[in-house]
Structures are given as C-alpha cells and as structure tokens.
C-alpha positions as CSV (number, residue, x, y, z in Angstrom):
1,M,0.0,0.0,0.0
2,T,1.6,3.3,-1.1
3,A,1.0,7.0,-1.1
4,E,3.0,9.9,-2.4
5,V,2.6,13.6,-3.4
6,R,3.6,13.6,-7.0
7,A,5.3,16.6,-8.7
8,L,3.6,18.0,-11.7
9,G,5.5,19.1,-14.8
10,R,6.0,22.6,-13.4
11,L,7.3,23.5,-10.0
12,D,4.5,25.9,-9.0
13,P,1.4,25.4,-11.1
14,L,-0.6,28.1,-9.2
15,S,1.9,30.7,-10.4
16,D,-0.1,30.5,-13.6
17,P,-2.5,33.5,-13.3
18,S,-5.3,31.7,-15.0
19,L,-5.2,28.8,-12.5
20,F,-4.9,31.1,-9.6
21,R,-7.9,33.1,-10.9
22,E,-9.9,29.9,-11.1
23,L,-8.9,29.0,-7.6
24,T,-10.2,32.3,-6.1
25,Q,-13.1,33.2,-8.4
26,R,-14.6,29.9,-9.5
27,Y,-13.8,27.9,-6.3
28,L,-13.9,30.9,-4.0
29,V,-10.7,30.0,-2.1
30,W,-10.1,33.5,-0.7
31,D,-7.7,32.5,2.1
32,A,-5.0,31.0,-0.1
33,Y,-2.2,32.5,1.9
34,V,-1.3,32.3,5.6
35,G,1.6,34.4,7.0
36,G,2.7,35.3,3.5
37,E,3.0,31.6,2.4
38,R,0.5,29.9,0.1
39,R,-1.4,27.2,1.9
40,V,-2.7,25.4,-1.2
41,D,-1.0,23.6,-4.0
42,L,-1.8,21.4,-7.0
43,H,0.8,18.7,-6.7
44,P,-1.5,15.7,-5.9
45,L,-1.5,13.2,-3.1
46,V,-1.9,9.8,-4.9
47,L,-3.2,6.9,-2.9
48,S,-2.9,3.3,-4.0
49,R,-6.3,1.6,-4.3
50,A,-5.6,-0.5,-1.3
51,L,-4.6,2.4,0.9
52,H,-7.8,4.3,-0.3
53,A,-10.0,1.3,0.6
54,A,-8.3,1.1,4.0
55,A,-9.0,4.9,4.6
56,V,-12.6,4.5,3.6
57,R,-13.1,1.5,5.9
58,A,-11.4,3.4,8.8
59,A,-13.4,6.6,8.4
60,E,-16.8,4.9,8.0
61,G,-16.0,2.5,10.9
62,V,-14.8,5.2,13.3
63,V,-17.9,7.4,12.6
64,R,-20.2,4.4,13.2
65,A,-18.5,3.1,16.4
66,V,-17.9,6.5,18.1
67,G,-21.3,7.6,17.1
68,H,-22.9,4.6,18.9
69,A,-20.9,5.6,22.0
70,C,-22.0,9.2,21.7
71,D,-25.7,8.3,21.3
72,R,-25.6,7.2,25.0
73,A,-25.4,10.8,26.0
74,H,-28.9,11.4,24.6
75,E,-30.2,8.7,27.0
76,D,-28.1,9.0,30.2
77,P,-27.8,12.3,32.1
78,E,-24.5,11.2,33.8
79,E,-23.0,10.4,30.4
80,R,-24.3,13.7,29.0
81,A,-22.7,15.7,31.8
82,R,-19.2,14.5,30.7
83,Y,-19.4,16.7,27.6
84,D,-19.6,20.0,29.5
85,L,-22.2,21.6,27.1
86,H,-24.4,24.6,27.9
87,P,-28.0,23.7,28.8
88,E,-29.3,25.6,25.8
89,V,-27.1,23.6,23.4
90,L,-28.2,20.4,25.1
91,A,-31.9,21.4,24.6
92,L,-31.2,22.0,20.9
93,A,-29.5,18.6,20.6
94,A,-32.4,16.9,22.4
95,A,-35.0,18.6,20.1
96,S,-33.0,17.4,17.1
97,Q,-32.8,13.8,18.4
98,E,-36.5,13.7,19.3
99,A,-37.5,14.9,15.8
100,G,-35.4,12.2,14.1
101,D,-33.1,15.0,12.7
102,R,-30.0,12.9,12.0
103,A,-28.4,14.0,8.7
104,S,-24.6,14.1,9.1
105,L,-21.7,15.5,7.2
106,V,-18.5,14.4,9.1
107,R,-14.8,14.7,8.3
108,V,-12.6,12.2,10.0
109,D,-8.9,13.3,10.2
110,L,-6.8,10.2,9.6
111,L,-3.1,9.8,10.2
112,L,-1.0,7.0,8.6
113,G,0.8,5.2,11.3
114,E,4.3,3.8,10.9
115,D,2.7,0.4,10.6
116,G,0.6,1.5,7.6
117,T,-2.7,1.6,9.5
118,W,-5.0,4.7,9.3
119,R,-6.0,6.0,12.7
120,A,-8.4,8.8,13.5
121,C,-7.0,11.7,15.6
122,E,-10.2,13.8,15.4
123,I,-13.8,13.7,14.2
124,N,-15.3,16.9,12.9
125,A,-19.0,16.2,13.0
126,D,-20.5,19.7,13.6
127,C,-19.4,21.9,10.7
128,P,-16.4,20.4,8.9
129,G,-14.7,22.6,6.3
130,G,-12.4,22.3,3.3
131,H,-15.3,22.0,0.8
132,N,-13.8,24.6,-1.6
133,E,-10.4,23.0,-1.8
134,A,-11.9,19.5,-2.0
135,L,-14.0,20.6,-5.0
136,G,-11.5,22.8,-6.8
137,L,-8.0,21.5,-6.3
138,P,-8.5,18.1,-8.1
139,R,-10.1,20.0,-11.1
140,L,-7.2,22.5,-11.2
141,A,-4.7,19.7,-11.0
142,R,-6.3,18.2,-14.1
143,A,-6.1,21.6,-15.8
144,A,-2.4,21.8,-14.8
145,G,-1.7,18.5,-16.6
146,F,-2.3,15.7,-14.1
147,M,-4.1,13.0,-16.1
148,S,-3.6,9.9,-13.9
149,G,-5.8,8.3,-11.3
150,E,-9.4,9.1,-10.4
151,N,-10.9,11.8,-8.3
152,P,-12.9,10.1,-5.5
153,T,-14.3,13.4,-4.0
154,A,-17.9,14.5,-4.5
155,V,-18.7,16.0,-1.2
156,V,-20.1,19.4,-2.4
157,E,-22.4,17.8,-4.9
158,R,-23.6,15.1,-2.5
159,A,-24.1,17.6,0.3
160,A,-26.2,19.8,-1.9
161,A,-28.4,16.9,-3.0
162,R,-28.8,15.9,0.7
163,L,-29.8,19.5,1.6
164,E,-32.3,19.6,-1.2
165,G,-33.9,16.5,0.2
166,L,-33.9,17.8,3.8
167,A,-35.6,21.1,2.6
168,A,-38.4,19.2,1.0
169,Q,-38.7,16.8,3.9
170,G,-38.9,19.6,6.5
171,G,-41.5,21.8,4.8
172,G,-43.4,19.3,2.8
173,G,-42.5,21.2,-0.4
174,P,-39.5,22.6,-2.2
175,G,-38.4,24.7,0.8
176,A,-35.5,27.0,1.2
177,V,-32.1,26.4,2.8
178,A,-30.5,28.9,5.2
179,L,-26.7,28.7,5.3
180,L,-25.6,29.9,8.7
181,F,-22.1,31.3,9.2
182,A,-20.1,33.9,11.1
183,T,-20.4,36.8,8.8
184,A,-17.2,38.4,10.0
185,Y,-15.1,35.6,8.5
186,A,-14.4,35.4,4.7
187,E,-13.1,31.8,5.1
188,D,-16.5,30.8,6.6
189,L,-18.4,32.6,3.8
190,Q,-16.5,30.9,1.1
191,V,-17.7,27.4,2.3
192,C,-21.3,28.5,2.5
193,A,-21.0,30.3,-0.8
194,I,-19.8,27.2,-2.6
195,I,-22.7,25.2,-1.2
196,K,-25.1,28.0,-2.1
197,R,-23.9,27.8,-5.7
198,A,-24.4,24.0,-5.8
199,L,-27.9,24.3,-4.3
200,E,-29.0,27.0,-6.8
201,A,-27.7,24.8,-9.6
202,R,-30.3,22.3,-8.4
203,G,-33.0,24.9,-8.3
204,V,-33.0,25.2,-4.5
205,T,-33.5,28.6,-2.9
206,A,-30.5,29.2,-0.6
207,I,-29.9,32.2,1.7
208,L,-26.6,33.2,3.3
209,T,-27.3,34.4,6.8
210,P,-25.9,34.8,10.3
211,P,-27.1,32.2,12.8
212,T,-29.0,34.9,14.7
213,A,-31.4,35.7,11.8
214,P,-33.9,32.8,11.7
215,R,-37.1,33.6,13.7
216,L,-40.5,31.9,14.1
217,R,-43.7,33.3,12.7
218,G,-46.3,31.2,14.2
219,E,-44.9,27.7,13.8
220,R,-42.7,28.3,10.8
221,L,-39.1,29.6,10.6
222,F,-38.2,32.5,8.5
223,V,-35.2,34.6,7.5
224,G,-36.7,37.9,6.4
225,D,-39.7,37.0,4.3
226,T,-38.4,33.6,3.2
227,E,-39.6,30.5,4.9
228,I,-36.8,28.1,5.9
229,T,-37.1,24.4,5.9
230,A,-33.5,23.3,6.2
231,L,-30.4,24.7,8.0
232,Y,-26.8,24.2,6.8
233,R,-24.5,25.2,9.5
234,Y,-21.0,26.4,9.2
235,F,-21.2,27.6,12.7
236,P,-20.4,25.6,15.8
237,A,-23.5,24.6,17.9
238,E,-21.7,25.4,21.1
239,Y,-21.3,29.0,20.0
240,M,-25.1,29.4,19.7
241,E,-25.7,29.6,23.4
242,G,-27.2,32.8,24.5
243,Q,-28.7,33.7,21.1
244,R,-32.0,35.4,21.4
245,N,-33.5,33.3,18.6
246,L,-32.2,30.0,20.0
247,E,-35.6,29.0,21.4
248,D,-37.2,29.7,18.0
249,V,-34.6,27.4,16.2
250,T,-35.1,24.7,18.9
251,R,-38.9,24.8,18.5
252,A,-38.7,24.6,14.7
253,I,-36.3,21.7,14.8
254,R,-38.4,19.8,17.4
255,S,-41.5,20.3,15.3
256,G,-39.9,18.6,12.3
257,R,-40.7,21.5,10.1
258,V,-37.0,22.3,9.8
259,R,-34.1,19.9,9.3
260,S,-30.4,20.5,9.8
261,M,-27.1,19.3,8.5
262,S,-25.1,18.4,10.4
263,A,-28.0,17.7,12.7
264,F,-27.7,19.3,16.1
265,S,-28.1,15.8,17.5
266,H,-24.5,15.1,16.6
267,I,-23.0,17.6,18.9
268,F,-21.6,14.8,21.1
269,L,-19.8,13.3,18.2
270,Q,-18.2,16.7,17.5
271,S,-16.6,16.7,21.0
272,K,-13.3,14.9,21.3
273,M,-14.8,13.5,24.5
274,G,-16.8,11.2,22.3
275,M,-13.6,9.4,21.3
276,A,-12.7,9.0,25.0
277,R,-16.1,7.6,25.8
278,A,-15.9,5.2,22.8
279,S,-12.6,3.9,24.3
280,A,-14.2,3.6,27.8
281,L,-17.4,2.0,26.6
282,A,-15.8,-0.3,24.0
283,R,-16.7,-3.5,25.8
284,E,-20.4,-2.6,25.9
285,L,-20.5,-1.9,22.1
286,S,-21.0,-4.4,19.3
287,P,-18.1,-6.6,18.1
288,A,-17.8,-4.6,14.9
289,D,-17.6,-1.3,16.8
290,R,-15.0,-2.8,19.2
291,A,-12.9,-3.9,16.2
292,D,-12.9,-0.5,14.6
293,I,-12.1,1.2,17.9
294,A,-9.2,-1.1,18.5
295,S,-7.8,-0.8,14.9
296,H,-8.4,2.8,14.1
297,L,-8.8,4.9,17.3
298,P,-5.7,5.8,19.4
299,D,-6.2,5.1,23.1
300,T,-8.1,8.2,24.3
301,H,-9.1,9.2,27.8
302,D,-10.9,11.9,29.8
303,L,-8.0,14.0,30.9
304,A,-9.2,13.7,34.5
305,D,-8.6,9.9,34.3
306,V,-4.9,10.1,33.4
307,P,-2.6,10.9,36.3
308,R,-0.4,13.9,36.0
309,E,2.8,11.9,36.6
310,V,1.9,9.6,33.7
311,L,1.5,12.5,31.3
312,L,4.8,14.1,32.4
313,A,6.9,10.8,32.5
314,D,5.9,9.9,29.0
315,R,5.8,13.3,27.3
316,A,6.5,12.0,23.8
317,G,3.6,9.5,24.1
318,W,0.7,11.9,24.7
319,V,-1.3,14.6,23.1
320,V,-3.6,16.8,25.2
321,K,-6.6,18.4,23.6
322,R,-9.6,20.6,24.6
323,A,-12.6,18.6,23.6
324,L,-14.2,21.4,21.6
325,G,-11.1,22.9,20.2
326,R,-11.0,23.5,16.5
327,V,-8.4,23.8,13.6
328,G,-5.5,22.7,15.7
329,D,-6.1,25.3,18.5
330,E,-5.6,24.0,22.1
331,V,-3.9,20.8,20.8
332,H,-0.7,20.1,22.7
333,V,1.7,17.5,21.3
334,G,4.2,16.3,23.9
335,E,6.8,15.3,21.4
336,L,6.9,18.9,20.1
337,E,7.5,20.4,23.6
338,D,10.4,20.5,26.0
339,A,9.9,19.1,29.5
340,A,9.3,22.5,31.1
341,G,6.9,23.7,28.5
342,W,5.0,20.4,28.6
343,T,4.6,20.6,32.4
344,V,3.1,24.1,32.0
345,L,0.7,23.0,29.3
346,V,-0.4,19.8,31.2
347,D,-1.0,21.7,34.5
348,D,-3.0,24.4,32.7
349,A,-5.2,21.8,31.0
350,L,-5.7,19.8,34.2
351,A,-6.7,23.0,36.0
352,K,-9.3,23.7,33.3
353,R,-10.6,20.2,33.5
354,R,-11.0,20.5,37.3
355,A,-13.0,23.7,36.6
356,G,-15.4,21.7,34.5
357,E,-14.0,22.2,31.0
358,S,-13.9,19.1,28.9
359,W,-10.4,17.9,27.9
360,I,-8.9,14.6,26.7
361,A,-5.5,12.9,26.6
362,Q,-4.8,10.8,23.5
363,R,-1.9,8.5,22.7
364,F,0.4,10.0,20.2
365,I,0.3,8.4,16.7
366,R,3.7,7.9,15.2
367,Q,3.3,8.6,11.6
368,R,4.8,7.4,8.3
369,R,6.4,10.2,6.3
370,L,5.4,10.3,2.7
371,P,7.6,11.3,-0.3
372,T,6.6,14.8,-1.6
373,P,8.3,17.4,-4.0
374,W,9.3,19.3,-0.8
375,G,10.9,16.3,1.0
376,P,9.4,13.7,3.4
377,R,6.2,15.0,5.0
378,F,3.3,13.9,7.2
379,V,-0.2,13.8,5.8
380,T,-3.5,14.4,7.6
381,L,-6.1,12.8,5.4
382,G,-9.5,14.3,6.0
383,A,-12.1,11.7,4.9
384,Y,-15.7,13.1,4.4
385,V,-18.5,10.8,5.6
386,L,-22.0,11.8,4.6
387,D,-24.7,9.8,6.4
388,G,-22.2,7.1,7.2
389,Q,-20.9,6.8,3.6
390,F,-17.5,8.0,2.3
391,A,-17.8,11.2,0.1
392,G,-14.3,12.4,-0.6
393,Y,-11.0,13.8,0.8
394,F,-9.4,17.0,2.1
395,A,-5.6,16.4,2.6
396,R,-3.1,18.5,4.4
397,I,0.7,18.2,4.4
398,T,2.9,19.2,7.3
399,E,6.5,19.0,8.4
400,E,5.5,18.1,12.0
401,S,2.8,16.1,13.8
402,H,0.5,19.0,14.3
403,V,-2.0,20.4,11.8
404,S,-3.2,24.0,12.0
405,H,-4.2,26.9,9.7
406,D,-0.8,26.9,7.9
407,A,-0.9,23.3,6.7
408,L,-0.5,22.8,2.9
409,V,-3.7,21.6,1.3
410,V,-3.3,19.4,-1.8
411,P,-5.8,17.5,-4.1
412,V,-6.2,13.7,-3.6
413,F,-6.4,11.1,-6.3
414,V,-6.7,7.3,-6.2
415,E,-4.2,5.3,-8.4
C-alpha cells in the first residue's frame, strides 16, 4: 500500500495567473495565503487503491463506532454531563434527536501510522470545512496537466443533494435552505457560498445568513420573508448559546418543520470527549464497533482519568486536547514540547478540567512520512463521511505532527 505527493511538470502550477484566478473566483478560495505563504498547491497526493480502501473503511467504521458511544449521551444524564455543554445547546440537541433529525456530514482526520494503518485523531461532526479545496484542487490539478488516477471526491455535490432532500422533507415542499455562518469571516463565507452555488444549480433557494437571523412566525421559521425548511451550519453549535433566537430554532427543529445538517443531535460526536467515551465503553459496544475502535482509534481518555505523573513521565507518548477545540487550537503535542513547556501545558489543561471544561488525553500516533516534492512530509487525510458513507477527501501536508491553519492543502487522487 503506497501514497505519495507527485510533482507536476511545473514546480509551481498556481503561479499561472489563469489557474490562480480559477482558484479564487470559481472555487472561492479567498484565504490561499497564511503568513505570506500559500497554503494550497496542486501537486496531488496519490493513494494506492488498497490504501484508499483502507482509509474509507477506517473513516466509516470510526464514525459508526464512536457515534454509537456518543448516542448514549442522549439517554443518560450522567453520560451527557461528561461533555460540558451549555443547557441551551443540550436542549437544541435533544430537540434534534427527538425529531429524528439525523443528517450528518462528518470529516474524520486520519493519520497514517508507521505500521501502515490509518488512525483517527479527530472527528469533525458539527461543521467540517475544506469544501472549496476538495472541489476545486482536483479539477485545477487536471487543468495543470495531471491526467492519472481518479478523483474520489464529490462532497459538495452530494451535500447539496442531501440538503435539497432535507428542505423538501422539512417543509413538505421545495423549501429553502438557510446557510448559517459567522459573517465576519471570509473563510466561513467561502464554504457557504460554494454550497449555495451548488444548491442554486439544483433549483433550490439558498440564503446566506448569520445564525442569529432565523425567527419563528407562528410555527414556521423565516429569514426575512423567506420560509426556511433546512439549515446548513458552518457555525459551531456550542457557539449558539445565548442567542435570542435559539428557542425559535429549537422549536422549529423539534416540530420537524426544519431539518439541519449536520444535525444538532451530533454535537456529542463533535466533541473529542466522544472518542474518550468510545474507548471507555468499547466492551459494551458491538463486536464490529469494538474492532474499529481497536484498529483505528488511538487510546483516548478523559484527561481527568490520566494521572499527571503519567503524562509528564511519557511526554512524547501523549497529546492533550480541549474537547471542543478547532483547527489545531488548544492541541498540545508532547513530542513537540520540551519538558518545562509540557509541564506548564499539562498543568493548565488539568486546572481547566477540574474547573469543569472538557479535555482529553490521547496517545500520540507515530506517523509514516510520505515522499513529496518538498521532501518527506506527514499527511492528515480528512475523509468526508455523509450519512455514514464516504464522500471524498481533504488532505493537508505538514513538516511536523500538528496540523493547524498553515498546513499545505493538496488534491487527492486514487491510483
């Protein structure tokens, strides 16, 4: 099983003005630079068919297994309390669960271990990103001359089709989709704008709007004068606490007149605490779930359950993460810290955990470096899973075992 980032015929394809114009204007990648360095490239990551099949199995299996563990939080108040979520967010999740609102678009971040096995370091179940790059970079790589392999990614097209169905299901007719995002962030707008374009190509009314805009009129949800029957969120559910319209949204979801994606019922799967609970509850899950947890999930614990001296004594063997951290923020990798810095980070995280904030400790995954035009690098392979089924990739290349905003995003093809 092999994988490599292959060099195209020219060193820097995006230096071609026509390709860069396509990137920014057709595919709406407006944040192509971080710190003066471009964070996207067209040299493709090419997976062997066997390694692709293994990634698909790992992503789908982890989503299913961890999802089953997370579902217990809907039923058990003690289990629910482990996630440290605001009561208003829990009420929204409960309304979604009660209404059978279960559509899911998830991105599982997979790391290739030294043993050649894919393991999931994170599950992004609430509002995963990368849609623009996943759609545009493979097409631009073709335009730059890469003619090998197949493009396995159709996440934007499939997400739009799913939203079209949700809008009809929620309102009993064609319906309209509200795309909720933080309007101060262009990188959030670009995700919703590319989904809006795909929806409109299908004849679906789609409205870009802040999450504070939807309000009830009687028993129906509106943004302005447009009735909304489906919500697409590029806005974290936990950030919605305190919104004056949150009760309106909750009532609309509970009534079944409005459907959401990803459904608010999946907030527990978004929390990294879900991976810790899957590890803790593995013996109570099905044999298939246990097998996927054992094969594809690194040993993960509630931070409160790992003694401080264990974390300090085996610094290189642990990663400490805030359960609802995003885009690499508040992820502390022991191998990348010196002993003094690691002690400070661990003590800070433990203090926050004692104060009630949800944190986990996860065993460090030693990765296999892949050949690339820039030398040996690590890959974080984001596998999209739509309603339990693989839908494509979003790949990031890094020099070290920590992925954040400045990782290099490349297209993915299968041999």
